[in-house]
PyMOL Python script that loads the backbone (N, CA, C, O; Angstrom):
from pymol import cmd

cmd.read_pdbstr("""\
ATOM      1  N   UNK A   1      -8.072   6.231  12.188  1.00  0.00           N
ATOM      2  CA  UNK A   1      -7.335   6.204  13.391  1.00  0.00           C
ATOM      3  C   UNK A   1      -5.841   6.967  13.407  1.00  0.00           C
ATOM      4  O   UNK A   1      -5.110   6.691  12.456  1.00  0.00           O
ATOM      5  N   UNK A   2      -5.457   7.666  14.157  1.00  0.00           N
ATOM      6  CA  UNK A   2      -4.218   8.435  14.686  1.00  0.00           C
ATOM      7  C   UNK A   2      -3.223   8.203  15.577  1.00  0.00           C
ATOM      8  O   UNK A   2      -3.516   8.201  16.773  1.00  0.00           O
ATOM      9  N   UNK A   3      -2.230   8.029  15.275  1.00  0.00           N
ATOM     10  CA  UNK A   3      -0.811   7.558  16.206  1.00  0.00           C
ATOM     11  C   UNK A   3      -0.757   8.769  16.109  1.00  0.00           C
ATOM     12  O   UNK A   3      -1.026   9.401  15.087  1.00  0.00           O
ATOM     13  N   UNK A   4      -0.188   9.504  17.806  1.00  0.00           N
ATOM     14  CA  UNK A   4       0.264  10.397  17.861  1.00  0.00           C
ATOM     15  C   UNK A   4       1.816  10.254  18.472  1.00  0.00           C
ATOM     16  O   UNK A   4       1.893   9.908  19.650  1.00  0.00           O
ATOM     17  N   UNK A   5       2.661  10.421  17.972  1.00  0.00           N
ATOM     18  CA  UNK A   5       3.904  10.257  17.962  1.00  0.00           C
ATOM     19  C   UNK A   5       4.722  11.642  18.951  1.00  0.00           C
ATOM     20  O   UNK A   5       4.932  12.741  18.437  1.00  0.00           O
ATOM     21  N   UNK A   6       5.038  11.365  20.169  1.00  0.00           N
ATOM     22  CA  UNK A   6       5.251  12.660  21.157  1.00  0.00           C
ATOM     23  C   UNK A   6       6.457  12.207  21.144  1.00  0.00           C
ATOM     24  O   UNK A   6       6.921  12.392  20.019  1.00  0.00           O
ATOM     25  N   UNK A   7       7.361  11.597  21.979  1.00  0.00           N
ATOM     26  CA  UNK A   7       8.696  12.035  21.872  1.00  0.00           C
ATOM     27  C   UNK A   7       9.280  10.397  21.896  1.00  0.00           C
ATOM     28  O   UNK A   7      10.505  10.361  22.015  1.00  0.00           O
ATOM     29  N   UNK A   8       8.683   9.183  21.813  1.00  0.00           N
ATOM     30  CA  UNK A   8       9.314   8.029  21.192  1.00  0.00           C
ATOM     31  C   UNK A   8       9.004   7.691  19.558  1.00  0.00           C
ATOM     32  O   UNK A   8       8.061   7.062  19.078  1.00  0.00           O
ATOM     33  N   UNK A   9      10.113   8.321  18.908  1.00  0.00           N
ATOM     34  CA  UNK A   9      10.022   8.306  17.211  1.00  0.00           C
ATOM     35  C   UNK A   9      10.553   6.337  16.739  1.00  0.00           C
ATOM     36  O   UNK A   9      10.917   5.896  15.649  1.00  0.00           O
ATOM     37  N   UNK A  10      10.415   5.775  17.768  1.00  0.00           N
ATOM     38  CA  UNK A  10      11.325   4.278  17.029  1.00  0.00           C
ATOM     39  C   UNK A  10      10.185   3.588  16.274  1.00  0.00           C
ATOM     40  O   UNK A  10       9.002   3.745  16.574  1.00  0.00           O
ATOM     41  N   UNK A  11      10.676   2.717  15.150  1.00  0.00           N
ATOM     42  CA  UNK A  11       9.416   2.359  14.196  1.00  0.00           C
ATOM     43  C   UNK A  11       9.456   0.553  14.756  1.00  0.00           C
ATOM     44  O   UNK A  11       8.436  -0.135  14.750  1.00  0.00           O
ATOM     45  N   UNK A  12      10.956  -0.025  15.248  1.00  0.00           N
ATOM     46  CA  UNK A  12      11.015  -1.332  15.321  1.00  0.00           C
ATOM     47  C   UNK A  12      10.349  -1.738  16.211  1.00  0.00           C
ATOM     48  O   UNK A  12       9.560  -2.663  16.020  1.00  0.00           O
ATOM     49  N   UNK A  13      10.538  -0.974  17.769  1.00  0.00           N
ATOM     50  CA  UNK A  13      10.625  -1.604  18.996  1.00  0.00           C
ATOM     51  C   UNK A  13       9.592  -0.519  19.716  1.00  0.00           C
ATOM     52  O   UNK A  13       9.752  -0.373  20.928  1.00  0.00           O
ATOM     53  N   UNK A  14       8.512   0.279  19.050  1.00  0.00           N
ATOM     54  CA  UNK A  14       7.224   1.288  19.884  1.00  0.00           C
ATOM     55  C   UNK A  14       6.444   0.559  20.046  1.00  0.00           C
ATOM     56  O   UNK A  14       5.995  -0.015  19.054  1.00  0.00           O
ATOM     57  N   UNK A  15       5.818   0.181  21.626  1.00  0.00           N
ATOM     58  CA  UNK A  15       4.838  -0.421  21.794  1.00  0.00           C
ATOM     59  C   UNK A  15       3.450   0.261  21.632  1.00  0.00           C
ATOM     60  O   UNK A  15       2.405  -0.313  21.941  1.00  0.00           O
ATOM     61  N   UNK A  16       3.506   1.542  21.120  1.00  0.00           N
ATOM     62  CA  UNK A  16       2.464   2.278  20.694  1.00  0.00           C
ATOM     63  C   UNK A  16       2.015   1.946  19.443  1.00  0.00           C
ATOM     64  O   UNK A  16       0.884   1.553  19.155  1.00  0.00           O
ATOM     65  N   UNK A  17       3.110   2.149  18.581  1.00  0.00           N
ATOM     66  CA  UNK A  17       3.267   1.417  17.247  1.00  0.00           C
ATOM     67  C   UNK A  17       2.811   0.350  16.489  1.00  0.00           C
ATOM     68  O   UNK A  17       2.321   0.369  15.360  1.00  0.00           O
ATOM     69  N   UNK A  18       3.107  -0.946  17.524  1.00  0.00           N
ATOM     70  CA  UNK A  18       2.890  -1.671  17.363  1.00  0.00           C
ATOM     71  C   UNK A  18       1.239  -2.542  17.413  1.00  0.00           C
ATOM     72  O   UNK A  18       0.599  -3.420  16.833  1.00  0.00           O
ATOM     73  N   UNK A  19       1.160  -1.596  18.510  1.00  0.00           N
ATOM     74  CA  UNK A  19      -0.709  -1.618  18.777  1.00  0.00           C
ATOM     75  C   UNK A  19      -1.419  -1.281  18.197  1.00  0.00           C
ATOM     76  O   UNK A  19      -2.502  -1.806  17.939  1.00  0.00           O
ATOM     77  N   UNK A  20      -0.760   0.198  17.653  1.00  0.00           N
ATOM     78  CA  UNK A  20      -1.556   0.783  16.466  1.00  0.00           C
ATOM     79  C   UNK A  20      -2.119   0.381  15.344  1.00  0.00           C
ATOM     80  O   UNK A  20      -3.212   0.584  14.815  1.00  0.00           O
ATOM     81  N   UNK A  21      -0.560  -0.623  14.898  1.00  0.00           N
ATOM     82  CA  UNK A  21      -0.467  -1.148  13.837  1.00  0.00           C
ATOM     83  C   UNK A  21      -1.596  -2.678  13.552  1.00  0.00           C
ATOM     84  O   UNK A  21      -2.042  -3.152  12.507  1.00  0.00           O
ATOM     85  N   UNK A  22      -1.739  -3.061  14.879  1.00  0.00           N
ATOM     86  CA  UNK A  22      -2.377  -4.768  15.196  1.00  0.00           C
ATOM     87  C   UNK A  22      -3.651  -4.423  15.272  1.00  0.00           C
ATOM     88  O   UNK A  22      -4.492  -5.277  14.992  1.00  0.00           O
ATOM     89  N   UNK A  23      -4.126  -2.899  15.724  1.00  0.00           N
ATOM     90  CA  UNK A  23      -5.617  -2.208  15.858  1.00  0.00           C
ATOM     91  C   UNK A  23      -6.174  -2.179  14.464  1.00  0.00           C
ATOM     92  O   UNK A  23      -7.248  -2.669  14.116  1.00  0.00           O
ATOM     93  N   UNK A  24      -5.250  -1.499  13.658  1.00  0.00           N
ATOM     94  CA  UNK A  24      -5.736  -1.362  12.705  1.00  0.00           C
ATOM     95  C   UNK A  24      -6.023  -2.551  11.727  1.00  0.00           C
ATOM     96  O   UNK A  24      -7.000  -2.456  10.986  1.00  0.00           O
ATOM     97  N   UNK A  25      -5.165  -3.757  11.677  1.00  0.00           N
ATOM     98  CA  UNK A  25      -4.984  -4.974  10.379  1.00  0.00           C
ATOM     99  C   UNK A  25      -6.271  -5.864  11.207  1.00  0.00           C
ATOM    100  O   UNK A  25      -7.038  -6.517  10.499  1.00  0.00           O
ATOM    101  N   UNK A  26      -6.449  -5.859  12.594  1.00  0.00           N
ATOM    102  CA  UNK A  26      -7.836  -6.594  12.828  1.00  0.00           C
ATOM    103  C   UNK A  26      -8.979  -5.836  12.517  1.00  0.00           C
ATOM    104  O   UNK A  26     -10.008  -6.506  12.434  1.00  0.00           O
ATOM    105  N   UNK A  27      -9.144  -4.053  12.227  1.00  0.00           N
ATOM    106  CA  UNK A  27     -10.385  -3.370  12.080  1.00  0.00           C
ATOM    107  C   UNK A  27     -10.474  -3.545  10.899  1.00  0.00           C
ATOM    108  O   UNK A  27     -11.641  -3.347  10.561  1.00  0.00           O
ATOM    109  N   UNK A  28      -9.535  -3.955   9.654  1.00  0.00           N
ATOM    110  CA  UNK A  28      -9.196  -3.650   8.071  1.00  0.00           C
ATOM    111  C   UNK A  28     -10.178  -4.905   7.927  1.00  0.00           C
ATOM    112  O   UNK A  28     -10.685  -4.957   6.806  1.00  0.00           O
ATOM    113  N   UNK A  29     -10.485  -5.716   8.616  1.00  0.00           N
ATOM    114  CA  UNK A  29     -11.176  -7.182   8.049  1.00  0.00           C
ATOM    115  C   UNK A  29     -12.766  -6.425   7.939  1.00  0.00           C
ATOM    116  O   UNK A  29     -13.390  -6.624   6.897  1.00  0.00           O
ATOM    117  N   UNK A  30     -13.275  -5.735   8.807  1.00  0.00           N
ATOM    118  CA  UNK A  30     -14.884  -5.274   8.948  1.00  0.00           C
ATOM    119  C   UNK A  30     -14.668  -3.977   7.666  1.00  0.00           C
ATOM    120  O   UNK A  30     -15.653  -3.735   6.968  1.00  0.00           O
ATOM    121  N   UNK A  31     -13.547  -3.301   7.451  1.00  0.00           N
ATOM    122  CA  UNK A  31     -13.971  -2.094   6.674  1.00  0.00           C
ATOM    123  C   UNK A  31     -12.725  -1.091   6.652  1.00  0.00           C
ATOM    124  O   UNK A  31     -12.011  -0.954   7.645  1.00  0.00           O
ATOM    125  N   UNK A  32     -12.565  -0.579   5.767  1.00  0.00           N
ATOM    126  CA  UNK A  32     -10.888   0.363   5.665  1.00  0.00           C
ATOM    127  C   UNK A  32     -11.086   1.510   6.324  1.00  0.00           C
ATOM    128  O   UNK A  32     -12.001   2.327   6.222  1.00  0.00           O
ATOM    129  N   UNK A  33      -9.880   1.485   7.197  1.00  0.00           N
ATOM    130  CA  UNK A  33      -9.980   2.553   8.306  1.00  0.00           C
ATOM    131  C   UNK A  33      -9.014   3.442   8.082  1.00  0.00           C
ATOM    132  O   UNK A  33      -7.871   2.985   8.066  1.00  0.00           O
ATOM    133  N   UNK A  34      -9.183   4.834   7.867  1.00  0.00           N
ATOM    134  CA  UNK A  34      -7.648   5.468   7.159  1.00  0.00           C
ATOM    135  C   UNK A  34      -7.089   5.728   8.682  1.00  0.00           C
ATOM    136  O   UNK A  34      -7.681   5.900   9.747  1.00  0.00           O
ATOM    137  N   UNK A  35      -5.776   5.687   8.353  1.00  0.00           N
ATOM    138  CA  UNK A  35      -4.821   5.427   9.661  1.00  0.00           C
ATOM    139  C   UNK A  35      -3.467   6.905   9.296  1.00  0.00           C
ATOM    140  O   UNK A  35      -2.945   7.184   8.216  1.00  0.00           O
ATOM    141  N   UNK A  36      -3.342   7.310  10.133  1.00  0.00           N
ATOM    142  CA  UNK A  36      -2.352   8.430  10.036  1.00  0.00           C
ATOM    143  C   UNK A  36      -1.737   8.388  11.209  1.00  0.00           C
ATOM    144  O   UNK A  36      -2.292   7.738  12.095  1.00  0.00           O
ATOM    145  N   UNK A  37      -0.419   9.080  11.514  1.00  0.00           N
ATOM    146  CA  UNK A  37       0.695   9.104  12.490  1.00  0.00           C
ATOM    147  C   UNK A  37       0.858  10.705  12.281  1.00  0.00           C
ATOM    148  O   UNK A  37       0.569  11.360  11.279  1.00  0.00           O
ATOM    149  N   UNK A  38       1.338  11.094  13.362  1.00  0.00           N
ATOM    150  CA  UNK A  38       1.488  12.448  13.659  1.00  0.00           C
ATOM    151  C   UNK A  38       2.608  13.042  14.447  1.00  0.00           C
ATOM    152  O   UNK A  38       2.529  12.696  15.625  1.00  0.00           O
ATOM    153  N   UNK A  39       3.525  13.744  14.219  1.00  0.00           N
ATOM    154  CA  UNK A  39       4.374  14.248  15.262  1.00  0.00           C
ATOM    155  C   UNK A  39       4.243  15.639  15.401  1.00  0.00           C
ATOM    156  O   UNK A  39       3.588  16.148  14.491  1.00  0.00           O
ATOM    157  N   UNK A  40       4.664  16.414  16.260  1.00  0.00           N
ATOM    158  CA  UNK A  40       4.266  17.674  16.542  1.00  0.00           C
ATOM    159  C   UNK A  40       5.944  18.467  16.555  1.00  0.00           C
ATOM    160  O   UNK A  40       6.786  17.941  17.284  1.00  0.00           O
ATOM    161  N   UNK A  41       6.266  19.472  15.892  1.00  0.00           N
ATOM    162  CA  UNK A  41       7.933  20.245  16.287  1.00  0.00           C
ATOM    163  C   UNK A  41       7.231  21.601  16.845  1.00  0.00           C
ATOM    164  O   UNK A  41       6.325  22.306  16.401  1.00  0.00           O
ATOM    165  N   UNK A  42       8.102  21.665  18.097  1.00  0.00           N
ATOM    166  CA  UNK A  42       7.489  22.872  18.761  1.00  0.00           C
ATOM    167  C   UNK A  42       8.924  23.012  20.019  1.00  0.00           C
ATOM    168  O   UNK A  42       9.194  22.813  21.203  1.00  0.00           O
ATOM    169  N   UNK A  43       9.521  23.509  18.694  1.00  0.00           N
ATOM    170  CA  UNK A  43      10.832  24.030  19.413  1.00  0.00           C
ATOM    171  C   UNK A  43      11.047  24.531  21.003  1.00  0.00           C
ATOM    172  O   UNK A  43      11.762  24.080  21.898  1.00  0.00           O
ATOM    173  N   UNK A  44      10.020  25.776  20.956  1.00  0.00           N
ATOM    174  CA  UNK A  44       9.588  26.259  21.834  1.00  0.00           C
ATOM    175  C   UNK A  44       9.290  25.603  23.500  1.00  0.00           C
ATOM    176  O   UNK A  44       9.647  25.793  24.663  1.00  0.00           O
ATOM    177  N   UNK A  45       8.552  24.882  22.837  1.00  0.00           N
ATOM    178  CA  UNK A  45       8.412  23.788  23.837  1.00  0.00           C
ATOM    179  C   UNK A  45       9.464  23.123  24.804  1.00  0.00           C
ATOM    180  O   UNK A  45       9.953  23.148  25.933  1.00  0.00           O
ATOM    181  N   UNK A  46       9.467  22.529  23.608  1.00  0.00           N
ATOM    182  CA  UNK A  46      11.322  21.830  24.288  1.00  0.00           C
ATOM    183  C   UNK A  46      12.130  22.499  24.980  1.00  0.00           C
ATOM    184  O   UNK A  46      12.671  22.041  25.986  1.00  0.00           O
ATOM    185  N   UNK A  47      12.341  23.811  24.479  1.00  0.00           N
ATOM    186  CA  UNK A  47      13.595  24.476  25.009  1.00  0.00           C
ATOM    187  C   UNK A  47      12.571  25.262  26.696  1.00  0.00           C
ATOM    188  O   UNK A  47      13.166  26.107  27.365  1.00  0.00           O
ATOM    189  N   UNK A  48      11.198  24.843  27.094  1.00  0.00           N
ATOM    190  CA  UNK A  48      10.617  25.354  28.308  1.00  0.00           C
ATOM    191  C   UNK A  48      10.870  24.069  29.057  1.00  0.00           C
ATOM    192  O   UNK A  48      11.009  24.019  30.279  1.00  0.00           O
ATOM    193  N   UNK A  49      10.925  22.968  28.190  1.00  0.00           N
ATOM    194  CA  UNK A  49      11.437  21.463  29.414  1.00  0.00           C
ATOM    195  C   UNK A  49      12.794  21.291  29.675  1.00  0.00           C
ATOM    196  O   UNK A  49      13.185  20.332  30.339  1.00  0.00           O
ATOM    197  N   UNK A  50      13.705  22.299  29.121  1.00  0.00           N
ATOM    198  CA  UNK A  50      15.430  22.301  29.307  1.00  0.00           C
ATOM    199  C   UNK A  50      15.816  21.009  28.324  1.00  0.00           C
ATOM    200  O   UNK A  50      16.555  20.096  28.693  1.00  0.00           O
ATOM    201  N   UNK A  51      15.258  21.081  27.151  1.00  0.00           N
ATOM    202  CA  UNK A  51      15.789  20.014  26.123  1.00  0.00           C
ATOM    203  C   UNK A  51      16.956  20.760  25.400  1.00  0.00           C
ATOM    204  O   UNK A  51      16.811  21.895  24.945  1.00  0.00           O
ATOM    205  N   UNK A  52      18.311  19.939  25.311  1.00  0.00           N
ATOM    206  CA  UNK A  52      19.514  20.517  24.910  1.00  0.00           C
ATOM    207  C   UNK A  52      19.273  20.304  22.926  1.00  0.00           C
ATOM    208  O   UNK A  52      18.881  19.453  22.127  1.00  0.00           O
ATOM    209  N   UNK A  53      19.884  21.880  22.944  1.00  0.00           N
ATOM    210  CA  UNK A  53      19.838  22.220  21.211  1.00  0.00           C
ATOM    211  C   UNK A  53      20.617  20.222  20.518  1.00  0.00           C
ATOM    212  O   UNK A  53      20.212  19.941  19.390  1.00  0.00           O
ATOM    213  N   UNK A  54      21.283  19.455  20.987  1.00  0.00           N
ATOM    214  CA  UNK A  54      21.758  18.775  20.625  1.00  0.00           C
ATOM    215  C   UNK A  54      20.548  17.622  20.355  1.00  0.00           C
ATOM    216  O   UNK A  54      20.370  17.136  19.238  1.00  0.00           O
ATOM    217  N   UNK A  55      19.644  17.211  21.685  1.00  0.00           N
ATOM    218  CA  UNK A  55      18.396  16.615  21.714  1.00  0.00           C
ATOM    219  C   UNK A  55      17.408  16.950  20.378  1.00  0.00           C
ATOM    220  O   UNK A  55      16.916  16.156  19.576  1.00  0.00           O
ATOM    221  N   UNK A  56      17.304  18.428  20.445  1.00  0.00           N
ATOM    222  CA  UNK A  56      16.377  18.866  19.462  1.00  0.00           C
ATOM    223  C   UNK A  56      16.891  18.585  18.027  1.00  0.00           C
ATOM    224  O   UNK A  56      16.217  18.124  17.106  1.00  0.00           O
ATOM    225  N   UNK A  57      18.188  18.937  17.992  1.00  0.00           N
ATOM    226  CA  UNK A  57      18.105  18.003  16.346  1.00  0.00           C
ATOM    227  C   UNK A  57      18.513  17.028  16.225  1.00  0.00           C
ATOM    228  O   UNK A  57      18.959  16.671  15.135  1.00  0.00           O
ATOM    229  N   UNK A  58      18.512  16.360  17.129  1.00  0.00           N
ATOM    230  CA  UNK A  58      18.313  14.681  16.969  1.00  0.00           C
ATOM    231  C   UNK A  58      17.108  14.149  16.693  1.00  0.00           C
ATOM    232  O   UNK A  58      16.989  13.196  15.923  1.00  0.00           O
ATOM    233  N   UNK A  59      15.999  14.777  17.361  1.00  0.00           N
ATOM    234  CA  UNK A  59      14.942  14.424  16.981  1.00  0.00           C
ATOM    235  C   UNK A  59      13.920  14.926  15.942  1.00  0.00           C
ATOM    236  O   UNK A  59      12.859  14.367  15.663  1.00  0.00           O
ATOM    237  N   UNK A  60      14.582  16.492  15.218  1.00  0.00           N
ATOM    238  CA  UNK A  60      14.445  16.729  14.366  1.00  0.00           C
ATOM    239  C   UNK A  60      14.664  16.329  12.965  1.00  0.00           C
ATOM    240  O   UNK A  60      14.204  16.523  11.840  1.00  0.00           O
ATOM    241  N   UNK A  61      15.551  15.703  13.554  1.00  0.00           N
ATOM    242  CA  UNK A  61      16.148  14.821  11.976  1.00  0.00           C
ATOM    243  C   UNK A  61      15.731  13.285  11.789  1.00  0.00           C
ATOM    244  O   UNK A  61      15.814  12.667  10.728  1.00  0.00           O
ATOM    245  N   UNK A  62      15.315  12.832  12.883  1.00  0.00           N
ATOM    246  CA  UNK A  62      14.633  11.214  12.787  1.00  0.00           C
ATOM    247  C   UNK A  62      12.994  11.838  12.466  1.00  0.00           C
ATOM    248  O   UNK A  62      12.404  11.263  11.551  1.00  0.00           O
ATOM    249  N   UNK A  63      12.339  12.841  13.089  1.00  0.00           N
ATOM    250  CA  UNK A  63      11.254  13.135  12.768  1.00  0.00           C
ATOM    251  C   UNK A  63      11.229  13.503  10.882  1.00  0.00           C
ATOM    252  O   UNK A  63      10.162  13.498  10.268  1.00  0.00           O
ATOM    253  N   UNK A  64      12.176  13.709  10.398  1.00  0.00           N
ATOM    254  CA  UNK A  64      11.935  14.061   9.013  1.00  0.00           C
ATOM    255  C   UNK A  64      12.115  12.681   8.209  1.00  0.00           C
ATOM    256  O   UNK A  64      11.458  12.335   7.227  1.00  0.00           O
ATOM    257  N   UNK A  65      13.292  11.870   8.928  1.00  0.00           N
ATOM    258  CA  UNK A  65      13.437  10.561   8.295  1.00  0.00           C
ATOM    259  C   UNK A  65      12.407   9.662   8.133  1.00  0.00           C
ATOM    260  O   UNK A  65      12.599   8.680   7.415  1.00  0.00           O
ATOM    261  N   UNK A  66      11.031   9.879   8.841  1.00  0.00           N
ATOM    262  CA  UNK A  66      10.201   9.175   9.164  1.00  0.00           C
ATOM    263  C   UNK A  66       8.934   9.958   8.051  1.00  0.00           C
ATOM    264  O   UNK A  66       7.806   9.466   7.998  1.00  0.00           O
ATOM    265  N   UNK A  67       9.244  10.989   7.359  1.00  0.00           N
ATOM    266  CA  UNK A  67       8.163  11.592   6.346  1.00  0.00           C
ATOM    267  C   UNK A  67       8.370  10.883   5.096  1.00  0.00           C
ATOM    268  O   UNK A  67       7.670  11.140   4.116  1.00  0.00           O
TER     269      UNK A  67
END
""", "prot")
cmd.dss("prot")
cmd.show_as("cartoon", "prot")
cmd.util.cbc("prot")
cmd.orient("prot")
């Protein structure tokens, strides 16, 4: 199973993360399924979408905190 964090790095109230974990818990009753979460850091793309440097720094710091 794979969870792709796009813009929302919340862990406490993230609907996608909650759904991902609930599905993984259901599937573990049958067999062990590896689960991974990914987040791509692409500053060039963020700048093309006019993200400010402060927002980019904020996202990067929070992404690294999840590691």
